[in-house]
N, C-alpha and C positions, 0 to 999 in steps of 0.2 A: 645756244649761249656757256661762252667757254668757261670752262673751269678753272680758279687755281690752283699753279703744278702743285703736286706732290712734294714734302720737305727732302729730301737728301739724305741720306745715312750721315755722309759725311758733313753736314750743315747740324742735323739731329748731336750729334756726336762731342762737335766744336761744340755747340752751345751746353751741353750739360758739363763737359768739362771746364771750360769757364768758368758753372755753378759750382762747382765741386773744389774750384782752386780758391778761393774767392774772388775772383775776379772782376765780377758783378755778382748784385743777387737775382732770381727767377722775375719781380716784379720788375727789374732795371731788366734785365736777360728779352721777358714777354714783351714791354715798349719796342726794346733799337730792334730787334727780329719783326715787331705786328704777332706776334705767336700767345698763345692765352696760356695765363701764369699755371694752370691744369693742367695740360700736356707739360712745362715744362718736366715738374714736377713728378708726372707720373714717367716721362723715357731717363730722367736721375732715378726714378723708384726700379726702374729695369735694367740702367746699365752697373747700377748694384748686385741687383740681384742678379745678372748675368753675372757677372764676376766672381758672387760667391758658390756658382755655381760650375764655374772654371778650378776656384779651387780644389773643389769635391771634385769633381773629374780625375784631377791632377794627383789627388791624393790614391787615388786608385791603381798603384802599381804598374803604369806599361812597361810591356813586353818587350820594344825594336826600340831601335834610341832615336829613330824615325819619332814615335813618341812618349820615348820621354823628351825630344828637346822642343812638342805641342804641351808635355803635360807643362813644362819648365815655365812655356809664355805664358800659356793658359794662370800657371798659380802668382803673377807675376800681375796681371793685367789687372787686377781692381785697386790693387799697389801704386802702381806705375801711372795706372789712369789720373791720380788724384795726383801724383809727386811732380810730372813730370811737368802737368800746366802748369806746376809749384813752380817749376823752375824758370820754364818761361815769361809764368807774369812775372818773376826776381828777374830775369835780366832786361826784360823793359822796365820798370818801373823802377821809383827813385828811390822808392823801399827792400831793397836788397840786402839780406842777413846769408850771411852761414848757412841758420837755419834750416831753408829745403834740400840745400848739397848736403846738409849731412844727413838725413831724414836717405837720399837716395842711397849715401854712400852705406848705410846702413845695409838697406836692404841688396841691398852688388854684393857689400860681403856675406851676410846669413844666404845668399843662393848660391852665393862660391861663383861665384862671375868675371872671367875679368873684367878689367876696361873697359877695350877695344869691343868686349864685342857688346860689352854694356850702357856703351853713350849708342854707339848703332842702333841700336833697341828701344830708344827712348828718344833718337833724333836728335843728338846731342853737336856741336862739330866739336872733336877730337881737341883741338888749341884748343876751346876755353872750358872741356875739362880738367887737362894740363893745370889749364893755370887755377884750376880751381882747389885741386889737390896740392898743390906747390904755397898757395894762401894757406891754405886747412894747414900742412907741415908745419908754415916760419912762424903762425900762429895770427900770418895778417886779418883785415876784412877787403872787403871792396869798395868800390866806393859808391860815395853816398848814405844815406837821403842828404836832395840837397834842402836845403832852403828853398820858402817860396814864401817870400814875403808878399808879394800883393792880390795873391789870391788869399792868404790871410786874413791879415789887414781889410779885408773889402767881404768873407763872408761874411760875418755876421748880418749884414746891413742887408747883404744881394738876400740870403738863403730867407732873413722874416721878412722882405719882400714878395719875394716870390712862393712864399706860405701863404701869408695875405689876402694875392692875386695870380690864384695857379693860373687864371686865362692867358696870363700877363706872356712874353717872350722876352729875349734876352734883353734885346733890346731897350724895354720900357722897365725892366728893370735895372737898368746902366742906367739908364735916368734917375732915376728915382735917389739910388746910390751916387751921383753928381749931384742930384739934387741939396742934397744930402751931407755934402761938403767934403766925399769923401772924392780922390780924383781917381779914375780907376782906368784901365783899355774896356770896349765892348768885347773882345777878347777874353780876357783873363775871364768875368764873370758869364761870359756863353760854356767855358772850361767851367770854371765853381757850381754853375747851377748844374752840365752835363757829369760832374762829378758825383754828386747831390744825388741825380736822379728825380731832378724840379723838370727839365723838360722836354717836351714830347724831339720826338725824331724831325726827320727832315722831310719825312717823307707821310708825316701824319694826315696833313691835308689830301694830299693825291689820293690816301687809300679813302681816305671820308668821300669823297667826287667819285671816285670806282663807284666802293657801298650806294648810291643812293644813283647810279647808274643804271648799277644794277635791278637794283627795285625802282628805278622806273618805268626797267626793259618787261619788267615780274608783270606791273596793269596798266602797257601801251594801249594795250587793247583788253577792254572787258573779256573776263571769256565766255563765251559764246556756250557752252554746255560744260556737264562736269567731270569732274579727272584730268580739270588742267590748271590749276593754282587748288591745295591742300593746304591749311594754317595747322598748327602745329606749337601747343603750350602745355605747361605743364597748371595742375590748379591741386590744393589743401581742402581735406574736407576731416574733422574731428570726429572720433567716435563718440555714442556714447559711456563708452569704459573707458575714453580721457585719450586715447590711440589719436595719432597723425597718419592719414595714409594722403600719396601722393598720386595724383591721375593725370595722363596722359595721352593724348589722345588728337586722332587728324581730324580732319573736319574742311568738308568738302565746299571751295569761297561761292563755287553758282550754287551747288542743285541744299545746298547745309546741310545736306550727309553726313553722320557723324558715324565714322568706323572705330570700329570695335577699339576698349577705352586698354590702354595697362597702367595697371594700378601694383601698387607698390608702398612700402615706410620712404626709398628715397628719392631723388631727382637728380641724376645726374646722366653723361652720356650713357651711360649704357640702357636706362631707362629708356629717352627719345630715339636712339635704336628698335629697342625691343619692341614703340607705339607705330612708327611705320613701319616695318618689316609686320606686322598686326593689320595697320591697313594693305600692306602689301594680300599677305595674303586671304583677305575680307576681300581685293579687285580680284583675284584670283576663283574666287568660291562666285562672286555673283555673273562675271562673264567666262568661266572658265577655260581659261587661261591665262601665264600670268602677263605682266605688264609689256613686260620689254618686248614681247612678240608686240604689241600694236610703237615701238617708234616708227617714226619716217628715218628714213636716210636719207642725204643727204646728196643729190645727184652728183655734183665736183667731185666733192671730197671721200663721199659712201659710207663716213661718218654715220652715227646713229647721234641723233638726235635726242634729248629727250623730252617726254610725253606730258607728268608734275609736277611744278615748280613748287617745290617747300616752304613754304615760309613761316617763318620761326622767331621771334628777339634779339635781342643782343644775352643772355645770360649763357654764363658758363656750360654748360650741354651745351650746346646748340656753336661755339667757336669754339669747341674742341678738334683736337687732332683724330681722337679717334670717329667721331662725327663728320667733320669730312672728310674723312679716308670713307666710312660707308655710304655717302653718295656719289663717290667717283668711281666709287665701285662699281654702282649700278646705274648704267644711263640712260635707264627711263627715266631718273631724278632729275633735277634740279635744284641748288639749296639759293635763295637771297633771305637777309637779316634785315628786318623794322628799323629806321633812323631808333637812336639811342632817345632814353624814357621817350617810347611817342608812341604807347602801345594804340591807340586808336590805327595805324595801321597792319593791326591786329585783331581791328575790332570783330569782326565778326567769330571771331575761335573766343574774343570774349565775354559778346552773347549769349553761343551758343553752352561758357561752362558758367554763370548765370542765371538762366533756365536751368541747368540741371542744379542748383544750389536754391535755387525757389522750389522746383520739385520737392526737395533734402527736405527741405526746413517744413513743407505742407505734410511729408508724407510725414517724416518723425508728430508734427502737430496731431495730425488726422489717429495717429495709435494713444 
């Protein structure tokens, strides 16, 4: 069973820079790129932290000219990461003003860099930069923002219908706007809803179908033995002192065997990974060798095939980039998610937690 390809670093950088520049929100970026909001938020934090590290390294006083140049570039990484995207967004949008360019000019002046070197560093054409400088010297302003009367006039009605019926597409919203007496084109309504983040991406249904195919493949043939399908989820237990603990554990679908639980006050992607690592360690203890040694090999391609399929729900920890990366780094594992709002598809795991809750209730009563 194939796995989704890992996200290239260039694409991650582009998404983070777009979020930092305000071109889109984290939620919009997650819907557009079909990535979890937690992953994008973590990428943004790591990007900014890397910029701070680069700034700290740049002040350490490098000795050679090459090191000085590297330190100078590192010193501008964080600032240029935000300002360069702002200038790109400004060029492509109708809301351009001299503000972002002035910010970049201040950065260039404080760094003591020449104009020719600076515009090459942020990948802006020389003629564009010189034109902005000339307009700034004479007090001019770039063209725009241009008025959008058709979109502005239909905005209130379209947004009202879209919020009242989240499952509708832009054509149904357009029909209702026309029914209310406002003449507007379908393209205008589509652009309006896309700007407001009220419409699903084009490939949304395709992604849902692919997930359904993967779920069906996981149970196309009922498991005939243990260690073929593991089900993973979280549950909560409240102590008598008032604290709440989150428990994560893998349960074998065929044998109903419970691997060791991971107990933590949190329920995030790190806890989900720790629960699988405990299950893998338990497997190695039971059989005397790691699970990866049992991976079958495809005769034609020579690729190692997974042994166990991890079945989870659609919670944030299981949709995170870190969790998917962990699965991809273990050829013995595969991962599928159940249908949205369908806990019955992970029923064995849910029943196991229910039995554990009953046992805990009886134990507290006997005490």
